[in-house]
C-alpha positions as CSV (number, residue, x, y, z in Angstrom):
1,T,-12.7,3.4,-1.2
2,V,-10.4,2.8,-4.1
3,S,-11.6,-0.5,-5.6
4,T,-11.1,-2.7,-8.7
5,S,-8.5,-0.5,-10.3
6,P,-6.2,-2.1,-12.9
7,N,-3.2,0.1,-13.3
8,I,0.0,-0.2,-15.3
9,G,1.8,2.7,-13.6
10,G,1.5,1.9,-9.9
11,G,-1.3,1.2,-7.5
12,G,-5.0,1.8,-7.2
13,A,-3.6,5.3,-6.2
14,L,-0.2,6.7,-7.1
15,I,1.3,9.6,-5.1
16,K,4.5,11.2,-6.3
17,Y,6.3,14.2,-4.8
18,S,3.5,15.1,-2.5
19,H,2.2,15.1,1.1
20,V,-1.3,13.6,1.5
21,Q,-3.4,13.2,4.6
22,F,-6.2,10.6,4.6
23,S,-8.9,11.0,7.2
24,G,-11.9,8.8,8.0
25,H,-12.1,5.2,7.0
26,N,-10.1,4.3,3.9
27,E,-10.1,1.1,1.9
28,F,-7.9,0.0,-1.0
29,V,-9.6,-3.2,-2.2
30,N,-9.3,-5.4,-5.3
31,N,-6.6,-3.3,-7.0
32,F,-3.8,-4.7,-9.1
33,V,-0.8,-3.5,-11.1
34,S,0.5,-5.2,-14.3
35,K,3.0,-7.9,-13.2
36,E,5.7,-6.4,-15.4
37,L,5.5,-2.9,-14.2
38,F,5.8,-1.0,-10.9
39,A,4.3,-1.9,-7.6
40,G,1.8,-1.1,-4.8
41,G,-1.4,-2.9,-5.7
42,G,-3.5,-0.6,-3.4
43,L,-1.2,2.4,-3.1
44,Q,2.3,3.4,-4.3
45,L,4.2,6.3,-2.8
46,F,7.3,7.8,-4.4
47,N,9.3,10.5,-2.7
48,S,6.2,11.5,-0.7
49,S,4.6,11.3,2.7
50,A,1.2,9.9,3.6
51,V,-0.6,10.3,7.0
52,F,-3.6,8.1,7.8
53,T,-5.7,9.4,10.7
54,G,-8.5,6.9,10.5
55,P,-8.7,3.1,10.0
56,V,-7.2,1.8,6.8
57,V,-7.8,-1.5,4.9
58,F,-5.5,-2.9,2.1
59,R,-7.2,-6.1,0.9
60,N,-6.8,-8.3,-2.2
61,G,-4.2,-6.2,-3.9
62,T,-1.7,-7.7,-6.5
63,A,1.6,-6.2,-7.7
64,Q,5.2,-7.1,-8.5
65,S,6.2,-5.6,-5.1
66,G,4.0,-4.6,-2.2
67,G,0.6,-6.2,-2.9
68,G,-1.1,-3.7,-0.6
69,L,1.4,-0.8,-0.3
70,A,4.7,0.0,-1.9
71,S,6.9,2.9,-0.7
72,W,10.1,4.5,-2.3
73,M,11.9,7.3,-0.5
74,S,8.7,8.0,1.4
75,K,7.3,8.3,4.9
76,V,4.1,6.5,5.9
77,H,2.2,7.1,9.2
78,F,-0.7,5.1,10.4
79,H,-2.3,6.7,13.5
80,S,-5.3,4.3,13.7
81,S,-5.8,0.7,12.9
82,V,-4.4,-0.7,9.7
83,S,-5.2,-4.1,8.1
84,F,-3.3,-5.9,5.3
85,T,-5.1,-9.0,4.2
86,F,-5.1,-11.3,1.1
87,N,-2.5,-9.3,-0.8
88,S,-0.1,-10.9,-3.2
89,A,3.2,-9.9,-4.8
90,N,6.6,-11.3,-5.8
91,S,8.2,-9.3,-3.0
92,G,6.4,-8.0,0.0
93,G,3.0,-9.7,-0.2
94,A,1.4,-7.1,2.1
95,L,3.9,-4.3,2.1
96,Y,7.2,-3.2,0.4
97,L,9.5,-0.5,1.7
98,D,12.8,0.5,0.2
99,T,15.8,1.3,2.4
100,E,15.0,5.1,2.3
101,S,11.4,4.7,3.5
102,T,10.0,4.9,7.0
103,L,6.9,3.4,8.5
104,N,5.2,4.4,11.7
105,I,2.2,2.5,13.1
106,T,0.8,3.7,16.4
107,N,-2.3,1.5,16.8
108,V,-3.7,-2.0,16.1
109,T,-2.3,-3.8,13.0
110,T,-3.5,-6.9,11.2
111,I,-1.2,-8.5,8.7
112,E,-2.6,-11.9,7.6
113,H,-3.2,-14.2,4.6
114,N,-0.7,-12.3,2.4
115,S,1.7,-14.0,0.0
116,A,5.0,-13.4,-1.6
117,H,6.2,-15.6,-4.5
118,S,9.9,-15.0,-4.9
């Protein structure tokens, strides 16, 4: 669980130029990024790939873009359930993907109670 992480550089977790695999149950909860900087309240990916093999929760994240997750030039794969709830951002309340990112979800998805303000 990555929780209550104020960050000015991007997300409760920031992954750059890497491949990461998350297994088991993962939660990104109560994370935020300074409104003026970067994105991905729970997780920010830049030119990377992330594979989640177990259930994932992005809850109560706040950022400029992608309250739960933000992805630039990256590949994201969810092979189990994923939940985006109560996230907030100016763009992409739950999730923000740039045009060079890909998202693959192969199981149950919940996206509810998120908000975008622009």
